[in-house]
N, C-alpha and C positions, 0 to 999 in steps of 0.2 A: 350261509349257503351261497349267496351271490358272489362272495369273494372267492370261494372254491371254484365256481363255474368260470369266473373271469380268469383266475389263475390257471385253470385247465386249458382255457382257450389260448391264453398267452403262451403257455408251455407247448401246446400243439403247434401254434404258428411258428414259434421259435424252432422247434424240431423240424418242421416242414422247411423253413428257410435254410437251415443247416443242411438238410438232405438235398435240396435243390442246388445249393452252393457247391456241395461236394460233387454232385453230378456234372455241374458246369466245369469244375476244375478237372474232373476225370476226362471229359470230352475235349476240353481245351488242350490237355496234355497229349491226347491222341493226335490232334491236329498238328501240334508242335513237333511231335516225334515223326509224323509222316513227312512233314516238310524237311526236317533234318535229314531223313533218309534219302530224300532227293538230293540234298546237298552232298551227302557222302558219295552217291553214285556219280554226280557231276564232277566231284573232285577226282574220282578214279578215272573218269573220261579225260579230264584235263591232264592227268599224269601220262595217259597213253598218247594223247596228242603232242605233249611235250617230247616224248620219246620219238614219235614220228617226225617231229620237226628236226630233231638232231640227225635223223637219217637223211632228211632232205638236204642238210648242210653238206653232206658228202657229194651231192649231185649239183646243187646250184646255190651259191652263196647269196645272191640277191633275193631269191625266194625265201631263203632261210631268215634273212633280216626282217622281211615283211611279216613272216609268221611269228617271229620272236616278238615283234611289236604288239601283235594281237595277244600273244600269251601274257604280255605285260599287263593286260587289262583283267587278268584273272583275279578273282576275289575269293577269299576264304568264306565258305558257306557254313558258318557255325550255327549255334542255337538261336542267334538273333536275326536269322535270315528272314527276308520277306518274300512274298510272292513275286514282286517286281525284280528282286535280286536273282531269284531262280530263273525267271524268264530272260533277263538280260544275259546271264551266263550261258543259258541254252542257245540263245541267238549267236553269241560269240563263238561258242563251240561249233555250231553248225557252219558258220562262216569259215572258221579255221579248217574244219574237216573238208569243206568244199575246196578251199585253196590247196590243201595237201593232195586232194584227188586230182586237181588240175595239174599239179607238178608231177604226180606219178604218171599221168598220161603222157607228159612230155619226155619222161625218162623211163622207158620200158624196163630197164634193169632194176630200177627202184620198185616198180610195180611187181616185178617177178621175184624180188627178194623175199626169202623165207620169213625173216623177222617182220617185214612189212605185212605180209599176208596174214601171219598169226596175230599181229597187233590189230589189224583191221577186223579180223574175226572176233577178237576179244572186244573191240569197240562196239560191234553189233550186239554182243551180249549186254554190255553196259547200257546201250541205248534202249534195249528191251527192258532192262531193269528200271531205267528212269521212267519209261512209259508206264510200267506197272506201278511204280511208286507214285506217279502222278495220279493214277486212278485211285490208289489207296488214300492219298491225301484228299482228293475231291470227295470220296465217300465219307471220310471222317468229317470234313467240313459240312457236308450235307446233314449228317447226324447232329453235329454241334449246332448248326444254324437252326435246324428244326426245333431242337430243344430250347434254344434261346428265344425263338420267336413265339413259341406256344404260350398261351395264357394258362396258368398264372406264372409260369417260369419267367416270362419276360419282365415281370415286376421285380423279381429277385435279381435277374441279370442287370436290370437298370440300376438297382440299388448298389451293386458292386461295380458298375461301370463296364460291364462286359458287353461287347459288341460282336456282331456276326463277323465271320472270317471271309476273306476274299478267295474265290476259286482260282485255280490255275486254268487259264484259257488255252485252247488249242489254236495257235496262230495259223491262219490259213496260208500265210507265206511259207510256213514250214513244209508244206507239200511240195514246194519247189526246191527244197534243200536237196543236195546231192545224197544219194544213197551210198552207204559205206558197207 
């Protein structure tokens, strides 16, 4: 009788550990997916900025070279992307868009160009998508971190080496970034 009870307890604990581990994997995948979505949006913004840079070349060769140097710092944001990678790429994009905006102020015909206007409008849409994707990521991280930190889940997370995720922070310097 004692062996049946011990076997039942071991079976229950085993099933519970499996259930918690599956919950951790599910939530971790949601975080990874949300971060990857930000990478996709940033990649699209990079493509737009690259197109804008080509337009700048028609107006000012020296500005074009400076912008091209910054574009050279672009990184692919695939599934192995980290929070730091995302933030670095966002900062580079903000700097680049600011530089393009300065050039467009110097060349009114560039600023009035139909393609330029449409591209900047599309850029605003991508920026909004990135903002929303950042919110989704941080919400996913909140759910994941809460699940990992709660007792008794934290014991299972510790057994599997699962740690809490880092949040995307809103950089106060971004408030000074030029609006596009």
